[in-house]
NUZAMI-387023 format. One record per residue (C-alpha): residue number from 1; residue in three letters; x, y, z. Coordinates in Angstrom, 3 decimals. Example, Ala and Ser with C-alpha at 12.3 -4.5 7.8 and 13.67 -1.06 7.14 Angstrom:
// NUZAMI-387023
+---------+------+----------+----------+----------+
| tordren | domi |        u |        v |        w |
+---------+------+----------+----------+----------+
|       1 |  ALA |   12.300 |   -4.500 |    7.800 |
|       2 |  SER |   13.670 |   -1.060 |    7.140 |
+---------+------+----------+----------+----------+
// end
This chain:
// NUZAMI-387023
+---------+------+----------+----------+----------+
| tordren | domi |        u |        v |        w |
+---------+------+----------+----------+----------+
|       1 |  MET |   92.690 |  165.875 |   30.979 |
|       2 |  ARG |   91.543 |  165.785 |   27.370 |
|       3 |  LEU |   93.025 |  168.270 |   24.889 |
|       4 |  ALA |   89.553 |  169.535 |   23.979 |
|       5 |  THR |   88.867 |  170.500 |   27.591 |
|       6 |  LEU |   92.185 |  172.276 |   27.953 |
|       7 |  TRP |   91.698 |  174.101 |   24.671 |
|       8 |  ARG |   88.428 |  175.568 |   25.945 |
|       9 |  LEU |   90.354 |  177.098 |   28.844 |
|      10 |  PHE |   92.150 |  179.497 |   26.542 |
|      11 |  SER |   90.098 |  179.496 |   23.330 |
|      12 |  SER |   88.140 |  182.566 |   24.474 |
|      13 |  SER |   91.300 |  184.631 |   24.254 |
|      14 |  PRO |   92.282 |  186.140 |   20.901 |
|      15 |  ALA |   95.823 |  185.110 |   21.771 |
|      16 |  ALA |   94.891 |  181.544 |   20.942 |
|      17 |  GLU |   94.110 |  182.291 |   17.321 |
|      18 |  THR |   96.874 |  184.509 |   15.988 |
|      19 |  SER |  100.602 |  184.947 |   16.312 |
|      20 |  HIS |  102.993 |  187.813 |   16.028 |
|      21 |  GLY |  105.926 |  186.743 |   13.895 |
|      22 |  PRO |  109.564 |  187.551 |   14.620 |
|      23 |  ARG |  110.167 |  191.228 |   15.160 |
|      24 |  ASP |  111.774 |  193.252 |   12.401 |
|      25 |  LYS |  115.043 |  194.140 |   14.055 |
|      26 |  GLY |  115.640 |  196.929 |   11.545 |
|      27 |  ALA |  112.338 |  198.666 |   12.201 |
|      28 |  LEU |  112.094 |  201.678 |   14.446 |
|      29 |  PRO |  110.028 |  201.028 |   17.582 |
|      30 |  GLY |  106.615 |  202.638 |   17.502 |
|      31 |  PRO |  104.531 |  203.721 |   20.471 |
|      32 |  PRO |  103.663 |  200.802 |   22.745 |
|      33 |  ALA |  100.256 |  199.251 |   22.193 |
|      34 |  PRO |   97.841 |  199.803 |   25.084 |
|      35 |  LEU |   97.674 |  196.899 |   27.478 |
|      36 |  GLU |   94.783 |  194.490 |   27.052 |
|      37 |  THR |   92.299 |  194.510 |   29.907 |
|      38 |  ARG |   90.428 |  191.572 |   31.410 |
|      39 |  ARG |   87.852 |  191.046 |   34.159 |
|      40 |  ILE |   87.838 |  189.976 |   37.777 |
|      41 |  GLY |   84.170 |  190.058 |   38.599 |
|      42 |  SER |   83.118 |  193.697 |   38.198 |
|      43 |  LEU |   86.734 |  194.891 |   38.066 |
|      44 |  GLU |   88.599 |  195.737 |   34.868 |
|      45 |  VAL |   92.313 |  194.973 |   35.192 |
|      46 |  SER |   95.373 |  195.165 |   32.979 |
|      47 |  ALA |   96.500 |  191.826 |   31.565 |
|      48 |  VAL |   99.914 |  192.471 |   33.135 |
|      49 |  GLY |   99.851 |  193.345 |   36.814 |
|      50 |  LEU |  102.476 |  194.321 |   39.346 |
|      51 |  GLY |  103.382 |  192.026 |   42.222 |
|      52 |  CYS |  104.367 |  194.202 |   45.169 |
|      53 |  ASN |  106.055 |  191.645 |   47.430 |
|      54 |  ASN |  109.452 |  193.366 |   47.070 |
|      55 |  PHE |  108.184 |  196.634 |   48.575 |
|      56 |  GLY |  109.447 |  197.154 |   52.106 |
|      57 |  TYR |  111.559 |  194.012 |   51.805 |
|      58 |  ARG |  114.035 |  194.396 |   48.956 |
|      59 |  LEU |  113.018 |  197.936 |   47.967 |
|      60 |  ASP |  112.836 |  201.055 |   50.146 |
|      61 |  PHE |  110.152 |  203.712 |   49.778 |
|      62 |  LYS |  111.964 |  205.740 |   47.119 |
|      63 |  GLU |  112.620 |  202.622 |   45.029 |
|      64 |  THR |  109.049 |  201.439 |   45.567 |
|      65 |  THR |  107.657 |  204.740 |   44.330 |
|      66 |  ALA |  109.803 |  204.590 |   41.182 |
|      67 |  VAL |  108.537 |  201.094 |   40.355 |
|      68 |  VAL |  104.891 |  201.955 |   41.057 |
|      69 |  HIS |  104.986 |  205.100 |   38.924 |
|      70 |  ALA |  106.746 |  203.256 |   36.088 |
|      71 |  ALA |  103.984 |  200.622 |   36.199 |
|      72 |  LEU |  101.186 |  203.188 |   36.058 |
|      73 |  ASP |  102.910 |  205.081 |   33.265 |
|      74 |  ALA |  103.179 |  201.817 |   31.293 |
|      75 |  GLY |   99.447 |  201.124 |   31.604 |
|      76 |  VAL |   99.518 |  198.645 |   34.494 |
|      77 |  SER |   96.377 |  199.026 |   36.587 |
|      78 |  CYS |   96.398 |  195.915 |   38.803 |
|      79 |  LEU |   98.666 |  196.055 |   41.878 |
|      80 |  ASP |   98.786 |  192.950 |   44.070 |
|      81 |  THR |  100.017 |  193.040 |   47.653 |
|      82 |  ALA |   99.299 |  191.489 |   51.077 |
|      83 |  ASP |   99.165 |  192.707 |   54.652 |
|      84 |  ASN |  102.185 |  190.602 |   55.642 |
|      85 |  TYR |  104.523 |  191.631 |   52.805 |
|      86 |  GLY |  107.541 |  193.494 |   54.130 |
|      87 |  GLY |  106.203 |  193.177 |   57.664 |
|      88 |  THR |  103.269 |  195.494 |   56.738 |
|      89 |  SER |  105.670 |  198.023 |   55.125 |
|      90 |  CYS |  104.516 |  196.982 |   51.652 |
|      91 |  GLU |  100.991 |  198.301 |   52.096 |
|      92 |  LYS |  102.309 |  201.455 |   53.789 |
|      93 |  PHE |  104.756 |  202.172 |   50.960 |
|      94 |  LEU |  102.123 |  201.444 |   48.325 |
|      95 |  GLY |   99.580 |  203.766 |   49.927 |
|      96 |  ARG |  102.088 |  206.614 |   50.001 |
|      97 |  ALA |  103.346 |  205.952 |   46.471 |
|      98 |  LEU |   99.785 |  206.117 |   45.092 |
|      99 |  LYS |   99.089 |  209.586 |   46.463 |
|     100 |  GLY |   97.080 |  211.436 |   43.841 |
|     101 |  ARG |   96.836 |  208.342 |   41.611 |
|     102 |  ARG |   94.683 |  205.989 |   43.673 |
|     103 |  ASP |   91.751 |  206.049 |   41.260 |
|     104 |  ALA |   93.984 |  204.869 |   38.391 |
|     105 |  VAL |   94.571 |  201.430 |   39.924 |
|     106 |  VAL |   92.897 |  198.277 |   41.144 |
|     107 |  ILE |   94.387 |  197.407 |   44.537 |
|     108 |  ALA |   94.364 |  193.704 |   45.357 |
|     109 |  THR |   95.540 |  192.816 |   48.839 |
|     110 |  LYS |   95.367 |  189.715 |   51.014 |
|     111 |  PHE |   94.776 |  188.758 |   54.627 |
|     112 |  GLY |   95.051 |  185.602 |   56.692 |
|     113 |  MET |   98.787 |  185.030 |   57.091 |
|     114 |  PRO |  100.514 |  185.842 |   60.398 |
|     115 |  VAL |  101.266 |  189.569 |   60.624 |
|     116 |  SER |  103.739 |  191.130 |   63.077 |
|     117 |  GLY |  103.724 |  188.029 |   65.241 |
|     118 |  LYS |   99.930 |  187.736 |   65.314 |
|     119 |  LYS |   98.259 |  184.505 |   64.259 |
|     120 |  GLY |   96.150 |  185.581 |   61.286 |
|     121 |  GLY |   93.379 |  183.328 |   60.030 |
|     122 |  ALA |   89.898 |  183.903 |   58.628 |
|     123 |  ARG |   87.605 |  184.289 |   61.632 |
|     124 |  PRO |   84.946 |  186.968 |   61.052 |
|     125 |  ASP |   86.269 |  189.275 |   63.778 |
|     126 |  TYR |   89.790 |  188.947 |   62.400 |
|     127 |  VAL |   88.626 |  189.605 |   58.821 |
|     128 |  ARG |   87.051 |  192.895 |   59.906 |
|     129 |  ARG |   90.129 |  194.008 |   61.876 |
|     130 |  ALA |   92.518 |  193.011 |   59.098 |
|     131 |  CYS |   90.497 |  194.958 |   56.539 |
|     132 |  GLU |   90.495 |  198.118 |   58.647 |
|     133 |  SER |   94.268 |  197.816 |   59.143 |
|     134 |  SER |   94.878 |  197.391 |   55.399 |
|     135 |  LEU |   92.631 |  200.346 |   54.561 |
|     136 |  ARG |   94.593 |  202.510 |   56.978 |
|     137 |  ARG |   97.999 |  201.408 |   55.672 |
|     138 |  LEU |   96.936 |  201.778 |   52.037 |
|     139 |  ARG |   95.448 |  205.243 |   52.717 |
|     140 |  THR |   92.253 |  204.398 |   50.895 |
|     141 |  ASP |   88.554 |  204.040 |   51.599 |
|     142 |  ARG |   88.108 |  200.769 |   49.706 |
|     143 |  ILE |   89.991 |  197.636 |   48.681 |
|     144 |  ASP |   89.180 |  196.602 |   45.126 |
|     145 |  LEU |   89.987 |  192.892 |   45.514 |
|     146 |  TYR |   90.279 |  191.467 |   49.043 |
|     147 |  GLN |   91.742 |  187.968 |   49.037 |
|     148 |  LEU |   91.961 |  185.233 |   51.660 |
|     149 |  HIS |   95.664 |  184.355 |   51.484 |
|     150 |  ARG |   95.188 |  180.679 |   52.321 |
|     151 |  PRO |   92.433 |  178.394 |   53.631 |
|     152 |  ASP |   91.848 |  178.470 |   57.372 |
|     153 |  PRO |   91.032 |  174.923 |   58.537 |
|     154 |  ASP |   89.823 |  176.254 |   61.914 |
|     155 |  THR |   87.123 |  178.525 |   60.487 |
|     156 |  PRO |   84.117 |  177.412 |   58.401 |
|     157 |  ILE |   84.338 |  179.058 |   55.009 |
|     158 |  ALA |   80.697 |  180.180 |   55.335 |
|     159 |  ASP |   81.674 |  182.311 |   58.369 |
|     160 |  THR |   84.524 |  183.946 |   56.445 |
|     161 |  LEU |   82.321 |  184.614 |   53.434 |
|     162 |  GLY |   79.683 |  186.164 |   55.689 |
|     163 |  ALA |   82.212 |  188.676 |   57.054 |
|     164 |  LEU |   83.561 |  189.408 |   53.586 |
|     165 |  GLY |   80.034 |  189.915 |   52.304 |
|     166 |  ASP |   79.437 |  192.505 |   55.024 |
|     167 |  LEU |   82.570 |  194.365 |   53.889 |
|     168 |  VAL |   81.328 |  194.358 |   50.297 |
|     169 |  ARG |   77.906 |  195.655 |   51.290 |
|     170 |  SER |   79.516 |  198.413 |   53.371 |
|     171 |  GLY |   81.549 |  199.590 |   50.369 |
|     172 |  LYS |   84.909 |  198.884 |   51.987 |
|     173 |  VAL |   85.591 |  196.015 |   49.539 |
|     174 |  ARG |   84.490 |  195.734 |   45.899 |
|     175 |  GLU |   85.252 |  192.070 |   45.087 |
|     176 |  ILE |   86.609 |  189.140 |   47.093 |
|     177 |  GLY |   89.020 |  186.401 |   46.118 |
|     178 |  CYS |   91.051 |  183.555 |   47.548 |
|     179 |  SER |   94.533 |  182.149 |   47.174 |
|     180 |  ASN |   96.112 |  178.703 |   47.446 |
|     181 |  PHE |   92.723 |  176.960 |   47.172 |
|     182 |  THR |   92.176 |  173.543 |   45.619 |
|     183 |  ALA |   89.316 |  172.823 |   43.217 |
|     184 |  GLU |   87.445 |  171.054 |   46.012 |
|     185 |  GLN |   87.815 |  174.084 |   48.271 |
|     186 |  LEU |   86.552 |  176.354 |   45.488 |
|     187 |  ARG |   83.460 |  174.186 |   45.118 |
|     188 |  GLU |   82.901 |  174.204 |   48.877 |
|     189 |  ALA |   83.232 |  178.007 |   49.004 |
|     190 |  ARG |   80.764 |  178.535 |   46.152 |
|     191 |  ALA |   78.232 |  176.212 |   47.787 |
|     192 |  ALA |   78.665 |  178.035 |   51.115 |
|     193 |  ALA |   78.124 |  181.414 |   49.433 |
|     194 |  GLY |   74.716 |  180.347 |   48.154 |
|     195 |  GLY |   73.221 |  183.414 |   46.535 |
|     196 |  GLY |   75.445 |  185.767 |   48.523 |
|     197 |  VAL |   78.842 |  187.315 |   47.877 |
|     198 |  ALA |   81.202 |  184.732 |   46.373 |
|     199 |  PHE |   84.877 |  184.581 |   45.454 |
|     200 |  ALA |   85.469 |  186.231 |   42.071 |
|     201 |  SER |   89.045 |  184.947 |   41.720 |
|     202 |  VAL |   91.651 |  182.523 |   42.919 |
|     203 |  GLN |   95.395 |  183.186 |   42.955 |
|     204 |  ASN |   97.622 |  180.102 |   42.782 |
|     205 |  GLY |  101.106 |  179.359 |   41.520 |
|     206 |  TYR |  101.112 |  178.734 |   37.758 |
|     207 |  SER |  103.748 |  178.944 |   35.030 |
|     208 |  LEU |  105.242 |  176.965 |   32.166 |
|     209 |  LEU |  107.309 |  175.165 |   34.794 |
|     210 |  ARG |  104.425 |  174.641 |   37.229 |
|     211 |  ARG |  101.291 |  173.426 |   35.509 |
|     212 |  GLU |   99.456 |  171.741 |   38.396 |
|     213 |  PRO |   96.407 |  174.090 |   38.199 |
|     214 |  GLU |   95.506 |  172.522 |   34.842 |
|     215 |  ARG |   94.584 |  169.257 |   36.567 |
|     216 |  GLU |   91.456 |  170.682 |   38.192 |
|     217 |  VAL |   91.590 |  174.319 |   39.315 |
|     218 |  LEU |   91.468 |  175.977 |   35.873 |
|     219 |  VAL |   88.530 |  173.808 |   34.825 |
|     220 |  GLU |   86.731 |  174.692 |   38.068 |
|     221 |  CYS |   87.371 |  178.396 |   37.470 |
|     222 |  GLN |   85.802 |  178.115 |   34.051 |
|     223 |  ARG |   82.799 |  176.238 |   35.446 |
|     224 |  LEU |   82.245 |  178.771 |   38.244 |
|     225 |  GLY |   82.995 |  181.836 |   36.144 |
|     226 |  MET |   85.970 |  182.781 |   38.314 |
|     227 |  ALA |   89.109 |  184.588 |   37.216 |
|     228 |  PHE |   92.464 |  182.882 |   37.743 |
|     229 |  ILE |   95.442 |  185.001 |   38.847 |
|     230 |  PRO |   98.777 |  183.196 |   38.354 |
|     231 |  SER |  101.248 |  183.850 |   41.137 |
|     232 |  ALA |  104.956 |  183.206 |   40.526 |
|     233 |  PRO |  104.421 |  183.491 |   36.741 |
|     234 |  LEU |  108.180 |  183.567 |   36.151 |
|     235 |  SER |  108.768 |  180.621 |   38.484 |
|     236 |  GLY |  110.992 |  182.452 |   40.928 |
|     237 |  GLY |  113.012 |  184.078 |   38.149 |
|     238 |  ARG |  113.650 |  180.867 |   36.217 |
|     239 |  LEU |  111.753 |  182.201 |   33.192 |
|     240 |  THR |  113.394 |  185.634 |   33.030 |
|     241 |  GLY |  116.254 |  184.378 |   30.842 |
|     242 |  LYS |  118.991 |  184.912 |   33.407 |
|     243 |  TYR |  119.363 |  181.163 |   34.080 |
|     244 |  ARG |  120.809 |  179.334 |   31.078 |
|     245 |  ARG |  122.442 |  175.962 |   30.682 |
|     246 |  GLY |  126.229 |  176.081 |   30.365 |
|     247 |  ARG |  126.449 |  179.565 |   31.854 |
|     248 |  PRO |  127.365 |  180.539 |   35.419 |
|     249 |  LEU |  124.550 |  181.696 |   37.638 |
|     250 |  PRO |  124.366 |  185.504 |   37.903 |
|     251 |  ALA |  125.948 |  186.922 |   41.034 |
|     252 |  ASP |  122.597 |  188.369 |   42.137 |
|     253 |  ALA |  120.558 |  185.254 |   41.350 |
|     254 |  ARG |  118.220 |  184.613 |   44.259 |
|     255 |  LEU |  117.910 |  180.941 |   43.285 |
|     256 |  ALA |  121.627 |  180.302 |   43.601 |
|     257 |  PRO |  122.412 |  177.544 |   46.145 |
|     258 |  ASP |  124.241 |  179.949 |   48.477 |
|     259 |  LYS |  121.279 |  182.341 |   48.760 |
|     260 |  GLY |  119.467 |  180.052 |   51.188 |
|     261 |  SER |  116.096 |  180.673 |   49.537 |
|     262 |  GLY |  115.089 |  177.032 |   49.671 |
|     263 |  GLU |  114.508 |  177.175 |   45.910 |
|     264 |  ALA |  118.010 |  176.453 |   44.625 |
|     265 |  ILE |  117.722 |  175.736 |   40.941 |
|     266 |  ASN |  118.267 |  172.135 |   39.833 |
|     267 |  ARG |  120.960 |  172.561 |   37.219 |
|     268 |  ASP |  120.388 |  169.214 |   35.528 |
|     269 |  LEU |  116.594 |  169.236 |   35.236 |
|     270 |  ASP |  115.314 |  172.815 |   35.370 |
|     271 |  LEU |  118.058 |  174.269 |   33.212 |
|     272 |  ALA |  117.562 |  171.695 |   30.462 |
|     273 |  LEU |  113.862 |  172.570 |   30.260 |
|     274 |  ILE |  114.549 |  176.294 |   30.497 |
|     275 |  GLU |  117.045 |  176.025 |   27.641 |
|     276 |  ALA |  114.524 |  174.204 |   25.443 |
|     277 |  LEU |  111.888 |  176.874 |   26.133 |
|     278 |  ALA |  114.366 |  179.673 |   25.441 |
|     279 |  GLN |  115.288 |  178.098 |   22.110 |
|     280 |  PHE |  111.602 |  177.836 |   21.197 |
|     281 |  ALA |  111.121 |  181.551 |   21.885 |
|     282 |  GLU |  114.325 |  182.661 |   20.173 |
|     283 |  SER |  113.516 |  180.658 |   17.046 |
|     284 |  ARG |  110.435 |  182.879 |   16.722 |
|     285 |  GLY |  112.243 |  186.145 |   17.408 |
|     286 |  HIS |  111.163 |  186.438 |   21.030 |
|     287 |  THR |  112.635 |  186.084 |   24.510 |
|     288 |  LEU |  111.975 |  183.537 |   27.220 |
|     289 |  LEU |  110.360 |  186.282 |   29.312 |
|     290 |  GLU |  107.945 |  187.047 |   26.481 |
|     291 |  LEU |  107.120 |  183.373 |   26.169 |
|     292 |  ALA |  106.306 |  183.105 |   29.887 |
|     293 |  PHE |  103.771 |  185.945 |   29.658 |
|     294 |  ALA |  102.344 |  184.978 |   26.260 |
|     295 |  TRP |  101.726 |  181.391 |   27.368 |
|     296 |  LEU |   99.827 |  182.427 |   30.503 |
|     297 |  LEU |   97.782 |  185.036 |   28.641 |
|     298 |  SER |   96.746 |  182.399 |   26.101 |
|     299 |  ARG |   94.519 |  180.994 |   28.870 |
|     300 |  GLY |   91.126 |  182.675 |   28.775 |
|     301 |  VAL |   90.539 |  182.164 |   32.515 |
|     302 |  VAL |   93.721 |  184.090 |   33.374 |
|     303 |  SER |   92.926 |  187.684 |   34.306 |
|     304 |  SER |   96.162 |  189.495 |   35.168 |
|     305 |  VAL |   99.695 |  188.074 |   35.176 |
|     306 |  ILE |  101.135 |  189.399 |   38.418 |
|     307 |  ALA |  104.914 |  189.761 |   38.194 |
|     308 |  GLY |  107.231 |  191.489 |   40.601 |
|     309 |  ALA |  109.790 |  194.072 |   39.521 |
|     310 |  MET |  112.858 |  195.646 |   41.060 |
|     311 |  SER |  113.038 |  198.601 |   38.670 |
|     312 |  GLY |  111.096 |  200.581 |   36.106 |
|     313 |  GLU |  113.074 |  198.813 |   33.402 |
|     314 |  GLN |  111.787 |  195.434 |   34.586 |
|     315 |  VAL |  108.224 |  196.768 |   34.672 |
|     316 |  ARG |  108.478 |  197.946 |   31.075 |
|     317 |  ALA |  109.969 |  194.604 |   29.999 |
|     318 |  ASN |  107.052 |  192.766 |   31.606 |
|     319 |  VAL |  104.516 |  194.994 |   29.850 |
|     320 |  ALA |  106.247 |  194.593 |   26.495 |
|     321 |  ALA |  106.252 |  190.815 |   26.963 |
|     322 |  ALA |  102.463 |  190.744 |   26.694 |
|     323 |  GLY |  102.589 |  191.638 |   23.011 |
|     324 |  TRP |  103.287 |  188.151 |   21.651 |
|     325 |  GLN |  100.253 |  186.019 |   20.793 |
|     326 |  LEU |  100.822 |  182.286 |   20.473 |
|     327 |  THR |   99.102 |  180.142 |   17.858 |
|     328 |  ARG |   97.394 |  176.857 |   18.566 |
|     329 |  SER |  100.300 |  175.009 |   16.926 |
|     330 |  ASP |  102.717 |  176.917 |   19.188 |
|     331 |  LEU |  100.764 |  175.768 |   22.234 |
|     332 |  ILE |  100.717 |  172.157 |   21.076 |
|     333 |  GLU |  104.482 |  172.222 |   20.542 |
|     334 |  LEU |  105.003 |  173.735 |   23.980 |
|     335 |  ASP |  103.038 |  170.847 |   25.467 |
|     336 |  THR |  105.723 |  168.515 |   24.125 |
|     337 |  ILE |  108.533 |  170.641 |   25.582 |
|     338 |  ALA |  106.950 |  171.299 |   28.975 |
|     339 |  PRO |  104.337 |  168.541 |   29.387 |
|     340 |  ARG |  101.259 |  169.010 |   31.537 |
+---------+------+----------+----------+----------+
// end
């Protein structure tokens, strides 16, 4: 892909034009700047979101509530979940944790994956049932962004869009999106929508260590006017700063070979790249975590960087990371460190 085309993908963001220099380590911290907001169709969302996949899985209800409230207090408005996270406990915990604060957030949830031993999919009758179940678990009367978790090869996309359109017209859903779609599938879905309700966003894996969406999907999002939501923005924890070359893996590292996650970090390849990226950030007075967020937010098609958190401290670190704005020369140099 030509550099000019890629530059257009993030040139609409002010992050592409200016840069915050190294922080003055002797200065007293001032009040945090309010989080930037971006659009997903008619929705206004915080540029940093909260991935909720740990709720009901690695976090109990009390811990979930603490993380959710810390996110809201820090200005995070976009909460991303799915009906199959935590065996449906995630949506239940989130609905309870948002009691009295529902109107302060944009709830994005997903359907289509197997849930509690049931098949899932995107058939119209299943879409309607899945939506009602999510509404009940989330204790709300509407889902702000309802996303098809993955393509269903057994169901024509026009049938799925028809059911989703009915949900939008009924007021139960505000906007619809998709996840794990290719550029070709995005084009097919837009053609099938015709003049009706169409996907406003796509959520795919994207980070400094996983740049495949730049081949086609980001360009297609720009062409169709869709928002892009990067999942796994920290590449499974690789870009948090806890994995460094020449240092032992942390005892709690979920990418350690003995964790059985299937994502064991490659110490020769990944760590060399991670170290180079960390040195780039540190030479400018920033952290690797801040670089991961700043780089994604330099893309104008990116709406909200959805990152999970295990504590309020991690939430606040993620929010603070959005304050660094990369220059065009920074981005060009990063292309040499982590090539497309």
